N, C-alpha and C positions, 0 to 999 in steps of 0.2 A: 210644536214640541220638538226638542232637539233629538235627532236620531242617534241611537247608541251603536257604536261599532262592536261587532261580534268579537268576543274573546278568542274564539277559534279561528276567525279570519286573521287576527293579529298573529296568532301562533303560526298560521299557514305562511304569512309573509316572512316571518323570522326564519322559518325552515327553509324557504326558497333562497333567501339571502345567504344563509349559512352554507347551503349546498353549493351555491355559486362560488363562495370563498374556497371550499374544499377542492372543487374542480380546478379553479385557477392555480392553487398551490400545487396540485398534482401535476398539471401541465408544465408549470415552471420547473419542478423537480425533474421531470422527464427530459425537458429541454437542456437543463444543466448537465444531466448524465450523458446525453447525446454529445454535447460539446466536449466534455472531458474524455470520453471514449474515442471520439473522432480524432482528437488531438493525439492520443496515444497510437491509434491505428495508423495515422498518416505520418508518424515520426520515422524518418528514413534511417537506415543503419549508418553508423559512424565508423569510418575507417581510420586506422593509425598505423604508422610504420616508423622505424628508426630513420632519422634524417640521412644518415650515411651508413652504408653497409660495405664492408671491405671484402673483396674477393681476391684470390690469387690467380695470376695469369695462367691460362691453360688448365686450371683445375676447376672442378665442378663447384658451383656456389649457389647459395640460396638467400632469398630476402623474404622475411615474414611480413604479411599484411594482416593485421588483426582487425576484427570487427566487433562492435558492440551494438546492442539495440535490437537483436533478433528475438522474436517473441516465442519461438517454439522450435523443437528439433526439425519439424517440417521445413521451416524457413531456412534452417542451417543446411539442409540438403538441397534447397531450391536456389540459393544465392548463386549468382553468376558474376564473374569479375571481367573487367576489360583493362588491360595494361597497355600503355602506349609509350613509345620513346619520345622524349622532348628534344632530342638532338637532330640536327639536319641530316646526319648520316647515322641511322640506328645501328647499334652493334649487332654483329652476327653471333649466333650461338645462344640466343636467349629465346625461350618459348614464351610467347605473349599470352598464352592461355594458362594461367597458373592452376596448380592442383589445389583442391579444397579439402580441408580436414573435416571430421565429423562435427566440429563445433562451428563450422562456417568460415574459419580463417583460411587465408590463401598463402601459398608459397610459390614465389617466382623463382624458377630454377634455370640454370644455364651454365655455359662455359665460354668465356670471352678470351680470345687469343692475343689481344693487344692491350697494353697498359693504358690507363686513362680514367677519366671521370665521365660517367654516363648518367643522364637524368631520365627519370621515369615518372609517369602519372598513372594512378590506379583509381578506378571507380567500380561500384558494385550495384547491381539491381536485384530486386526480389519482389515476388508477388505475395501479398499478405491477405489471408482470408479474414472475413468479418467473423468475430467470435460468435459462437452459438449459445454460450452459457450466460446470456444476458436477457433481460426481459424482451418479449416479442415486440412490444411497442417501440422500445429503444432500438432493437435490431432493425426493424423495418425503416425507422427514420434514418439510420446510418446508411442503409442500403440505398435509400432514395438519394442521399447526398453523394455517395461515393461508389455505388455498385457493389456486386458480390465480392469482388477482389480489388485490392489497391496495389498498383504498380509503384514501387518506391525506388528511387535512385539516390545513392549517397553523394555527398560532396566529394570532389576529387582530393586525393592525398598525393603529395609529391615526395620522392625520395631519390637518393643518389647512390649508385654503385661505383665505388672506387676500386679499380683493378690495379694491384701492385705486383711487383716482381716476386719470383718464387723464393726469395730469401726471407720472406715474411715469417715471423715466429708463429709456431703452431698454437692455436688457442687452447687454454686449459678446459678440461671437462668440469662443468659446474651443474649442481642441482639446486633448484629454488622451489620451496614449498609454496603452493597456493595458500594465502592466508585464510583462516588463522592456523597457527601451528598447534594450537590446543583447541580441538573441536568439541562441541556439545552435540550429541546425537540422540535419536529416539529409537527405542526398541521397536522391532518389526519393520523398519525401513532400511533398504539396502544403502550402503555407504560407499562413497567414491571420493578419492583425493587425487588432485592433479599435481604433478611435479614437473616444472619446466627444466629442460635440458639445454645447457649452453655448451658451445664448442662443437665437437663432432656430432653428426646425426645420430639420433637414438637407435637407428637400424644397425649402427656399427658398435653399439655399446652393450655390454652384458650387465643386467640388473639383478640384484638379489634382495629379498625382503626377510627381515628377522621373524616375521609371523607368516606361516605357511597358509593361513586362511585368506590372505590377500592375493588376488589375481592381478598380475601386471600385464597391461596392454600398451604397446608402443604406438605412438602417433607422431605427427610431424612436429618436431621441436618440443615434445613433451611425452610423458608417460602417465598412465592412469592406474591407480590401485583401487580395486573394487572388493568390498566385503559384503557378500550376499546376505548373511544373517548375523548382524552385530549382536554381541552378547553384553549383558549388563556389566557395568564397571569401567575402570580406566584401562585402556590398552595403549602401550607405548610401542612405536614402530620405528625401525631403523632401515633405511634403504641405502644400499651400497651399489656403486657403479664402477665399471672398468672399461676403458676405451680400447685397450689392446694395441697401442701404437708404439710401445717400447719407449715411452717418454717419461717414465718415472712418475713423479707426483702430478704431472699434468694429466695423467690418464686416470687418476683415482678421485672419487668424490662420494660424499654421503649426505643424506638428509634425514632429519628426525621430526616426528610429530606424534601427538597423542590424541586419543578419542575417548571421551567420557560418555558412555551410553546409559540412558536411564528412561523411565517412563515419560510419555509425552506430558507437557504442561502448557496450559493456556497462558499467553503473555500478551497483554495484562489479563488478570482474572475478569471474566464477564460480570456485569452488574447482576446482583443476586436476585432481583425481582423485576418482573415485567408487569405492565398495567394495560388492561384492555382499552382500546381506542387511543393509546399513547404510543408513539413511535419508539421502538426499542432499537438502540444503536449497538451493533456487534462489530468489533474490530480486533478480536483476540486471535492471534496466530499461534501455531505450535512452535515454541522456541527451538531454534536450531535447524528447522526444516525449511527447505526452499518452498516458496508459494506454488511452484510448478509441480510439487510432489503430491499434492492432495487437494481435495475440494471439501466444502462444508455443506451438509444438507440442513435445511431449515424445516422442522417438523412440528406440526400442531397436534396436541393431544396424543403424543407418542406414536402415531401411525400415519397421520395425514401429511404427506410430503408437499411442502409449499414451494420450495425453490432449492436449487443446487448452485452454489456460488463459488467462484475462485477467490482465494485470499487477495489476488490482485485487484478485486473489486471493492475491498474494504475501504472505509467503513460501510457496512450494509445495514439498512434500516428496514424493519418489519413492524407493522402496526397490528397487534393481536386483536382478534374479534372477541366480542363479549362471550362467545361460546367456548373460547379456549380456556383450558385449565392449566396446561403445561406447554411451554415452548422449549423445544430441544434443538441443540446445535450439535451435529455429529460430523466429525472429521473423518473422511474416507481417503485411505491411501490408494495405490494402484490396484491392490488386491484385497486389502483388509481394512476393517474399521480401526482407526488409531485412538480416538478419544471422543467422548460425548459429554455434554452437560445438560441437565434439565433445569429450566428456569420456571418457577411457579408464576402463573399469571393471576393477578388479583384485580379487584376493582380499584380504580384510582382514588387516592385519598383526597380530601378537600384541601385547599390551600391553607397555610398557616400564617397568621399575621404575627410579625416579629416587631415589637415596639423597641425603638432605638433610643429614645430619650426625649426630654422636654426642656424648654428654655423660654426666657422672656425676651420679646423683641418690641421695645417701646411699650405701648399699651396693650399689645397682643400677647397671648400665650400660644407657644408653638410646640407641636407634638410631631415627631417623625416616626415612621414605621416602614417596613418593607414587606413585600408579599409576592411570591411567584407561584406559578402553577407547577404541577408534578413533572411536566416536561420542560421546565425552565422558562416557559413563556409568560407573557403578561397576563394579568387578571383584571376583571372588572370589579370595582370597589364602590360601595354605596355608603354614604355618610348621612346620619341624622342626629340632631340634638334631642335626647330623651327628656332631660330636665336640667335646669329650670327653664321655664318659658322665656322667650325674648332674647335668649343668647344666640348670637350669630356665629357660625363656624363655617369656614370654607376649606376645601381640600385642593391640593395641587399635586399632580395633574388631576383634573376634575373627575375622571371616570376610570381610565385604563392605564396600566403601567406596572412597574415593579417597586419603585421607590416613591413614597408619598409624604406629603407634609400637610398637617391640619393646623389651621390658624384660627384660634378662638379670638374674635375681634373685640377690642376695647373692654378689657376685663377689670377696669378700675372700679366699676360699680358692683362687681360681684367678688371682691377680694375675700379670701379665706372661705370661699364657697366651693361646693362640689358641683362639677359639671359631668353629667352622664351622657356619653356618646354611644351611638349604635353604629358600629363599623362592620360591614359584611363584605367579604371577598368571594367572588363566584369563579370557580374553575371547572375543569373537566369533571372532577369528582364531586361537584356540588358546592354548597356554600360553606364558608369557614364556620367552625363550631363555637368560637368565643366572640360573639358579635358585639358585646358591650365593653366599654372602658370608662372607668370613673376617674376623673381628673381633679386634683386639688389645685385650685387657682391660687397662686401665691402673689 
């Protein structure tokens, strides 16, 4: 007697295979996240400087070395510069340990008493901490690969200081707004705007602002205007400067910008519905606000905090548990909540079969349809001929995919007859609800 295979044993085998697939997908996703974050963490700062800086003989001069790619204010305070002369006889009067401003940029200062052209090279080093606001598994994997801190060194940048005679013309005072000149901002978040100062040092210049609510702070080569509590609406600002050198128009400059303050807005709007057991992708930022100014809390059922993520980690995916009814994303500023949105969590719907059309191909009748799962993935499709008997129909691809073709073979003998097909797609949300399709063979 032929031995029967237990139905429950088959289900057990299917469950084990499915579990292995899930574990493999999880491990691959974690490995991909490790590689992406590791690439960001090990990206060294990038230096830039004007190719040629003109100084006046026996006068104090400065050369700005700008940096990009620092990940935090802590790195801006940690960065260290090394400046070396590329000439056989380095000039006297230059300090080779440049000052560093609060944003991590360096200023090489000095006074050279001989005219000439002098070449320099600058490099920078900084220690970068491994972020703590990432999944523990990913954090531990990165630490194993790189350690708790990563020491980074920039590529060198070369520049020239050309020292000319004292008859050189005095530079004009200039003010240049950090783009954009028309800002969009959010209620409840302090605002700051940088204005770059050309010509004389900001220390020698007097600045005035048309709006007394803005506080002016001087820095190396720039000033910063700060508004602690922005108010709703459009505010237009004029900044005027005077260098007090008795040089007429060369001593005066002004800059203008505007700021439009309003309630925070998600950009783009999050998807309105989440489904249990289906990954929900969140990549909505608060328009106009730097990713470093806030974090996003991921909360299940209004009170169960699942994660706190930085917008720098977007897109972020979370797979709701069947017990979840609501998924909340809450944007938190440094001191206050900025905005939140509640997404209802529902049971996933079954896949829908979308019939695309029919045609004749020789003696065969061809039917095309598409079907995908609620997460955009492939579905399993089963095809049977209900009636009449003896009709042969094949489907391509035969089991799994998104786009399918049914070919009813050799219809010459059943012309003007009806063929009833049973087509069922199986997805996360169960089987499709319209399994049958009646075809008129022409």
